[in-house]
C-alpha positions in Angstrom: 44.4 -43.3 7.9 41.8 -40.8 9.2 40.7 -43.2 12.0 44.2 -44.5 12.9 45.3 -44.4 16.6 47.6 -41.4 17.4 51.2 -42.5 17.2 53.9 -41.9 19.8 55.7 -39.9 17.2 52.7 -37.6 16.7 52.8 -36.9 20.4 56.0 -35.0 19.9 54.2 -32.5 17.8 51.0 -32.3 19.9 52.9 -31.6 23.1 55.4 -29.2 21.6 53.2 -26.5 23.1 54.6 -27.4 26.6 58.0 -25.9 25.9 58.9 -23.8 29.0 56.1 -25.3 31.2 57.3 -26.8 34.4 54.0 -28.2 35.9 50.9 -28.8 33.8 47.4 -29.7 34.9 45.3 -32.1 32.7 41.6 -31.4 32.8 40.0 -34.9 32.7 36.3 -35.5 33.0 36.4 -39.3 32.2 35.0 -39.0 28.7 36.9 -40.4 25.6 38.5 -37.0 24.8 40.1 -36.3 28.1 41.0 -39.9 28.7 42.8 -39.9 25.4 44.6 -36.7 26.5 45.7 -38.3 29.7 46.9 -41.5 27.9 48.8 -39.5 25.3 50.5 -37.3 27.9 51.6 -40.5 29.7 53.1 -41.9 26.6 54.8 -38.6 25.7 56.2 -38.3 29.2 57.7 -41.8 28.9 59.3 -40.9 25.6 60.6 -37.6 27.1 62.4 -39.8 29.7 61.9 -37.2 32.5 62.7 -34.2 30.4 59.2 -32.8 30.2 57.0 -31.0 32.8 55.3 -32.6 35.8 51.7 -33.5 35.2 48.8 -33.4 37.7 45.3 -34.6 36.7 42.3 -32.3 37.8 38.8 -33.6 37.7 35.6 -31.8 38.7 32.7 -33.3 40.5 29.9 -31.0 39.3 27.3 -32.6 41.5 24.8 -32.2 38.6 23.7 -35.9 38.4 23.7 -39.0 40.5 26.9 -40.9 40.4 29.1 -37.8 39.6 31.2 -38.5 42.8 31.8 -42.1 41.7 32.8 -41.0 38.2 35.3 -38.5 39.7 36.7 -41.3 41.9 37.0 -43.6 38.8 39.0 -40.8 37.0 41.3 -40.6 40.0 42.0 -44.3 39.9 42.7 -44.3 36.2 45.1 -41.3 36.7 47.0 -43.1 39.4 47.4 -46.2 37.2 49.1 -44.0 34.6 51.4 -42.5 37.3 49.6 -39.1 37.7 48.5 -37.6 40.9 44.9 -36.6 40.7 42.8 -34.0 42.6 39.0 -34.1 42.7 37.6 -30.5 42.8 34.0 -30.2 43.9 31.5 -27.7 42.8 28.3 -26.9 44.7 25.9 -25.8 41.9 23.1 -24.6 44.1 19.8 -23.8 42.4 19.8 -25.0 38.8 19.5 -22.3 36.1 18.8 -22.3 32.4 22.6 -21.9 31.8 23.6 -25.3 33.3 26.4 -26.0 30.9 27.7 -22.4 30.8 27.7 -22.2 34.6 29.4 -25.6 34.9 32.1 -24.6 32.5 32.8 -21.3 34.3 32.9 -23.2 37.6 35.3 -25.9 36.2 37.8 -23.3 35.0 37.5 -21.3 38.2 38.2 -24.4 40.4 41.1 -25.5 38.3 42.6 -22.0 38.2 42.4 -21.7 42.0 44.0 -25.1 42.4 46.8 -24.2 39.9 47.7 -21.0 41.8 47.6 -22.8 45.1 49.9 -25.6 44.0 52.3 -24.1 41.5 50.9 -25.2 38.2 51.7 -22.9 35.3 49.5 -24.4 32.5 46.3 -26.2 32.0 45.7 -28.7 29.2 42.2 -29.4 27.9 41.0 -32.1 25.5 39.0 -29.9 23.0 39.2 -31.5 19.5 38.3 -30.9 15.9 34.7 -31.9 16.3 34.3 -29.5 19.2 35.7 -26.8 16.9 33.2 -27.6 14.1 30.3 -27.5 16.6 31.5 -24.2 18.0 31.7 -22.6 14.6 28.1 -23.8 13.8 26.8 -22.5 17.1 28.4 -19.1 16.6 27.3 -18.9 13.0 23.7 -19.3 14.2 24.3 -16.3 16.5 25.7 -14.1 13.8 29.2 -14.0 15.3 32.0 -12.0 13.8 35.5 -13.1 13.1 36.4 -13.9 16.7 33.4 -16.2 17.2 33.8 -18.0 13.8 37.5 -18.5 14.5 36.3 -20.9 17.2 38.2 -22.2 20.1 41.7 -20.8 20.4 44.7 -23.2 20.5 46.2 -21.1 23.3 44.7 -18.8 25.8 45.1 -17.3 29.3 42.7 -17.6 32.3 43.5 -15.9 35.6 47.2 -15.9 34.9 47.2 -19.5 33.8 48.2 -20.6 30.3 45.4 -22.7 28.7 46.6 -25.1 26.0 44.6 -27.3 23.7 47.0 -29.7 21.9 44.2 -31.9 20.4 42.3 -29.1 18.8 43.1 -30.2 15.2 42.6 -33.9 16.0 39.3 -35.7 15.0 37.4 -37.4 17.8 37.5 -40.7 16.0 41.2 -40.9 16.3 41.0 -40.2 20.0 38.6 -43.1 20.5 40.7 -45.4 18.3 43.7 -44.4 20.5 41.9 -45.6 23.6 40.7 -48.8 22.0 44.2 -49.6 20.8 45.5 -49.2 24.3 42.6 -51.2 25.8 41.5 -48.2 28.0 38.0 -47.4 29.0 36.1 -44.2 29.2 32.8 -42.8 30.6 29.8 -41.8 28.6 28.1 -38.6 29.8 24.3 -38.9 29.6 24.0 -35.2 28.9 25.6 -35.8 25.5 22.2 -37.3 24.4 20.1 -34.6 26.0 18.6 -32.5 23.3 17.9 -29.6 25.7 21.5 -28.6 25.1 22.4 -26.7 21.9 25.6 -28.7 21.3 23.7 -32.0 21.3 21.2 -30.7 18.7 24.0 -29.4 16.5 26.0 -32.7 16.8 23.0 -34.6 15.5 22.4 -32.1 12.7 26.0 -32.5 11.5 25.2 -35.9 10.0 22.8 -34.1 7.6 25.4 -31.4 6.8 27.9 -34.1 6.0 25.7 -35.5 3.3 25.8 -32.0 1.7 29.6 -32.0 1.7 29.9 -29.8 4.9 32.0 -32.0 7.1 33.4 -31.4 10.6 36.9 -31.4 9.0 36.0 -28.6 6.5 34.4 -26.5 9.2 37.4 -26.9 11.5 39.6 -25.9 8.6 37.7 -22.7 8.1 38.0 -22.0 11.8 41.7 -22.6 11.6 42.1 -20.2 8.7 40.0 -17.5 10.5 42.1 -18.1 13.6 45.1 -16.9 11.7 43.3 -13.6 11.0 42.2 -13.4 14.6 45.8 -13.9 15.9 47.0 -11.1 13.6 44.4 -8.7 14.9 45.0 -9.8 18.5 48.7 -9.1 18.0 47.9 -5.6 16.8 45.6 -5.0 19.7 48.3 -6.2 22.1 50.7 -3.7 20.5 48.1 -0.9 20.9 47.7 -1.7 24.6 51.4 -1.8 25.1 51.8 1.6 23.6 48.7 3.3 24.9 47.6 1.6 28.1 49.0 2.0 31.6 48.2 -1.0 33.8 48.4 -0.4 37.6 49.3 -3.1 40.2 46.1 -2.0 42.0 44.1 -3.8 39.3 42.9 -0.9 37.0 44.1 0.6 33.8 44.1 3.9 31.8 43.9 3.9 28.0 44.9 7.0 26.1 41.6 8.5 25.0 42.9 10.1 21.8 44.6 6.9 20.6 41.5 4.9 21.5 39.2 7.2 19.6 41.4 7.0 16.4 41.9 3.2 16.5 40.1 1.1 13.9 36.9 -0.4 15.5 38.3 -4.0 15.4 41.4 -3.0 17.3 39.5 -0.8 19.8 37.0 -3.7 20.4 39.8 -6.2 21.1 41.8 -3.8 23.2 38.9 -2.9 25.5 37.7 -6.5 25.6 41.1 -7.7 26.9 41.3 -4.8 29.4 37.8 -5.7 30.7 38.8 -9.4 31.1 42.0 -8.5 32.9 40.5 -5.9 35.2 37.2 -7.7 35.8 38.7 -11.1 36.2 36.1 -12.7 34.0 36.3 -16.3 32.6 35.5 -15.2 29.1 35.2 -12.1 26.9 31.9 -10.3 26.6 29.8 -11.0 23.6 30.6 -9.0 20.5 27.1 -7.3 20.5 27.7 -6.0 24.0 31.2 -4.8 23.1 29.9 -3.0 20.0 27.2 -1.3 22.1 29.8 -0.3 24.6 32.1 1.2 22.0 29.2 3.2 20.5 28.3 4.4 24.1 31.9 5.4 24.8 31.8 7.7 21.8 28.7 9.5 23.0 28.8 9.2 26.8 30.4 12.6 27.5 32.0 11.4 30.7 29.2 9.2 32.1 30.4 6.0 33.6 29.5 2.7 31.9 29.6 -0.9 33.1 30.3 -4.2 31.5 31.9 -7.6 32.5 32.4 -6.7 36.1 34.1 -3.4 35.3 33.3 0.3 35.3 34.5 2.4 32.4 34.9 6.2 32.9 35.7 8.2 29.7 37.6 11.4 30.0 39.2 13.9 27.8 42.7 12.4 28.2 42.0 8.9 29.3 39.6 6.0 29.5 39.7 4.7 33.1 38.7 1.0 33.6 38.3 -0.2 37.2 36.8 -3.3 38.9 33.1 -2.6 39.5 32.0 -2.6 43.1 28.6 -2.9 44.6 27.0 -5.5 42.3 29.5 -8.3 42.9 31.9 -8.4 45.9 34.9 -10.7 45.6 34.8 -13.7 47.9 37.0 -13.6 51.0 39.9 -16.1 51.1 41.7 -17.4 54.2 45.4 -18.2 53.9 47.5 -20.1 56.4 51.2 -19.6 56.7 53.0 -21.0 53.6 49.8 -21.2 51.5 49.2 -19.6 48.1 45.9 -19.0 46.3 43.9 -17.0 43.7 41.8 -14.1 44.7 39.1 -12.5 42.5 40.6 -14.2 39.5 43.1 -11.3 39.4 45.7 -11.8 42.1 47.9 -14.7 43.2 48.2 -14.2 46.9 50.4 -15.9 49.4 51.5 -15.9 53.0 55.1 -16.6 54.0 55.8 -19.6 56.2 57.2 -17.3 59.0 53.8 -15.7 59.6 52.2 -16.5 63.0 48.8 -17.6 61.8 46.1 -17.4 59.2 44.9 -14.2 57.6 41.9 -13.1 55.5 42.3 -11.8 51.9 39.4 -9.5 50.9 38.5 -6.3 49.1 39.8 -3.3 51.0 36.5 -1.3 51.1 35.8 2.3 52.0 36.5 1.9 55.7 39.8 0.0 55.1 40.9 2.5 52.5 40.2 5.4 54.9 42.4 3.8 57.5 45.3 3.0 55.2 45.1 6.5 53.5 45.3 8.2 56.9 48.5 6.3 57.6 50.1 6.8 54.2 49.0 10.4 53.7 49.8 12.0 50.3 51.6 8.9 49.1 48.2 7.5 48.0 47.1 8.9 44.6 44.6 6.2 43.4 41.3 7.1 41.8 38.6 6.8 44.5 36.7 4.3 42.3 39.6 1.8 42.7 39.8 1.8 46.5 36.9 -0.5 47.3 38.2 -3.4 45.2 41.8 -3.3 46.3 43.3 -6.6 47.4 44.1 -6.5 51.1 45.1 -8.8 54.0 43.3 -8.7 57.3 43.6 -10.1 60.8 40.1 -10.0 62.4 39.1 -6.3 61.6 42.6 -4.9 61.3 44.3 -4.2 58.0 47.6 -6.0 57.8 48.7 -5.2 54.3 47.7 -3.7 51.0 50.5 -4.8 48.6 49.6 -2.6 45.6 49.9 0.5 47.8 53.2 -0.7 49.4 51.5 -0.7 52.8 52.2 -3.4 55.3 52.1 -3.6 59.1 53.0 -7.3 58.9 55.6 -8.8 56.6 54.9 -11.8 54.5 51.7 -10.8 52.8 52.2 -11.0 49.0 49.9 -10.2 46.0 50.7 -10.4 42.3 48.4 -9.2 39.6 48.2 -12.2 37.2 46.4 -10.9 34.2 49.2 -8.7 32.9 49.6 -10.9 29.8 46.3 -9.7 28.5 47.7 -6.2 28.2 50.6 -7.1 25.9 
């Protein structure tokens, strides 16, 4: 029964996570895992008889190997045969680094999040499965990870205001492959899955030896699932702490009550500051535990000195811990919006331009000069910390500031910006 194809009835349970979702993206690479996700979503949609959300397939051409464009085109054809629209997102990797897989993953999520905000998707489904979970646990065990790391891949998450759902996380890969075989569907084999330069490949091969010792992928995933319960309980408590002790500003920064933070248990303080950093800094993933632990220790002894981590600057004070988007080292990329368009800026703001606007505008960080201009017009109405000003989201036409929505400033109607990471603070 372990290797049986996934039944239509089981799809009801797998896709129950889509309750309340109106338009979901399916992240499909062409491998067996994601092809099975697409096939199961198609079968579930038919059973739902139009009652479920709309689906769109998103596939990324990473440009990392010859034939990647053809593979993306093949995925697009397979999606259309199942009745799904498909968009090919292209990444320009530039100079290769030693972090090829990590960089590609960050780029993949970034491209899909940008597309989601531009086209009204409210969730992203990925095909992570039980074997991925076991590999992740082993990888993090080797790094000496704590509870969060050993709890593995989360079933649910948020990235740049987008819900990320992993309905196949407790499903063995063998069943995904058998599901495809039973349906007569093909899939692509990624040559990097045999490249021992990558840690996951080496771990995958080592797992056969572990299985002979009674340490199976199923057992490791079961441990991760149990640890996940503990992580969820701590995350809930951290969320309650933030809700009670953190003030989030639409300008993209937050203030945490210093006394409450200093008295919080370390596990809660670490989780709270990690989520604040992810929300304010717009990072794809949380900082590593070792860096967070070092940060927490530094905050206890810094005596007001500013610290930096994960694209943020942290300024401890007697009454509050101020966390703002770091400027100088990394400047958010500019974004051009045409009338009627919507997009994602700096992984923090969903920005849009009304259809009635006369032409395209540029979305970029306000900067010192722009802030000085806006402050002169608004006068005493502006009470933001100076550190926040440079990273404020703003709309420009040529070199003229049109709007800074978080400040309530606008010389041209129709420029909208919504901070999308609020869920991380509750």
